[in-house]
N, C-alpha and C positions, 0 to 999 in steps of 0.2 A: 168217476171216470167210466165211460161206457166201454165195455170190452167188445171187440169185433169177433164175429163168428169165424170159423175156419174158412167158410165160403167168402166172406167179406175180406179176410186177410189174403186169401188166394187172389181175389180180384185186385187188391192193392199191389200184390207182387207182380201181377201181369202188367198193370199200368206202369209201375216203376221200371219193370224190365223193358217195356217199350221205349221209355225215355233213355235208359242207359244203353240199350243195344242200338238205338238210333244214333247215339253219339259215338259209341266206340266199336260197333260191330260185334259179331259173335266172338271172335278171338280177342278183341281188345277190351271186353267187358268182363269183370269178375263177378262172381256170385256174391262176393263180399260187398261190392258197390251196390248191388241190388238190395241185399239185406239191409245195408245201412240206410238206403233211401226209404225203405219201408219202416225201418225201426225195429227189425227183428234180428235174431241171431241166424248165422248160417245153418246151424243144425235145425232150427225151426223151418227155415226155407226148404230144407231137404225133407222135412216131414210133409210139406205141401206138394213138392215136386221131386221126382227121383234123381234129377240132375240138371245141369246147365242146359243140355239139349232140350229137355222137356220144357224148361222155362222159356227158351227161345221159341220153340214151336208154339207154345201157348200164346206168347206175345205176337207171333206172326199171325196166328189164327185170329186173334182179337183185332189186329190191325186191318186185316182183310174184311172182317165182319163189320168193323166201324165204317169202312169205306162203302161197303154195300149198303149199310143202313143210311149213310149220308145220301147216296144216290137215290135210294128208294123214297126217302122222305122228301127230297127235292122234287122228284117226278110224280109224287102222289097225285092222282087224279088227272095227270097230263098224258098226252100221247104225242108221238112223232117229234116234229121239230121243237115244239114247246118243251117236251120232256128232255130232249137233247140239250137245249139251251139252259134249262133249269139245272141239269146235272153238271154241265160245264161251269156254270156260275158257282154252284155249291162246291165243286172241287177247287176252284180258284180261292174261295173263302177258306177252305180247309188248309190250303198251302200257306195262306197268309196268317191264319189264326192258330194252326196246329202243325207247324213244320215238322215236328217229330214223327207224324204219320208218314209224311213223304220220305223222311230219312230212314224210317223203319222199313218201308217198302224197299228202298235201295239196298239196305243191309241184308234183307231177305234174299235178294237176287244174288248178292255177292256170296252169302253163306252157302247157297245152293251150289254155285259154281265151284267154290273151294272144296266143299264136302264131296262133290261128285268127282273131282280130280283125285281125291283121296280114296275113292271107292265107296263112299257112304251115300247111298241113295235115299235114305230116310228123309233128310232135309228136303230134297227135291220132290219126293212124292207128296209130302205134306204141303209144301208151298205151292206146288202145281195144282193140288186139289183145291186149295183156297182161291188161287188165281182163276181156276176154271169156274168156281162158283161166282166169282166177280164177273167174269166174261158172260156166263149164262144169265145172270141178273141184268146186266146191261143190255145184252142181246134182246131179252124179252121187253125191257123198258123202251128200247129203240125200235119196237115193232118187228122183231126177229129179222131185221135186215142185216145180212152179213157184212156188206160193204160199210154201212153206217157204223156198225159195231167196231169193225176193224179200224176205221178212221178215228173214231172216238178214243179207242184204246191207244192208237198210235200217237195222237195228240197228247194224251195223258202221259205217255212215256217220254215224249219230247219235253213236255212241261217239267216232269220230274228231273230230267237230266239238266235242263237249263237252270232250274232253281238250285239243284244240288251243286252245280258248278259255280253258282254265285253271279250269274249274269244279271245285271241290274235291269229293271223293267223297261227302261228307255233304250236299251241296246237294240241294235238292228236285228239281232237273231230272233227277237220276239215278234217281228212283223209277221202277220199271217196266223199267229196263234190266237186262240179264242179271245174275242174282245173282252169278255168278262175277266179273264185272267190278267190281261194287259191293263184293263181299267183298274183292277184291284191294285196294280202297280206298287203296292206297299209291301211287296215281298222283301222283307228285311233280311239282310245278311250281316 
């Protein structure tokens, strides 16, 4: 049996945490569930991360970085409308094939709102920094056009909300949304 390095185990915890937090949110997910998914003890989990908040923030960071990488790979070598279309198509594919990324995003936003109501700004600062990196990456890929970036991000949030609420692809609320996402139509709920 091959033993994982601490870095590999840490990565497996982050991936497992993304899945668990996507399903249960910050408050509804236990570190025990994350440890169980990875196959480690809770004490070992806390040797890798100082606490649940650190695990959640690492999972949030990974979620954003994965989305940025998806957009960059989709738009590689493309400019303008071609890049825009390629990134829209890639996001539609992510939603169909990796819905936990979408749900992790939604859980990030909820965790920020809840934490800030309790006076904890750490969640918000970290998540906003990641979101800003996403914005900046898209903005550059879209030719530094502020309107196009805003529209792209607005469509993305609409798509997130529609999928999270379980609207079937044929429902009228999808009319006008990126054709790639509607064509993917296999958004399973």
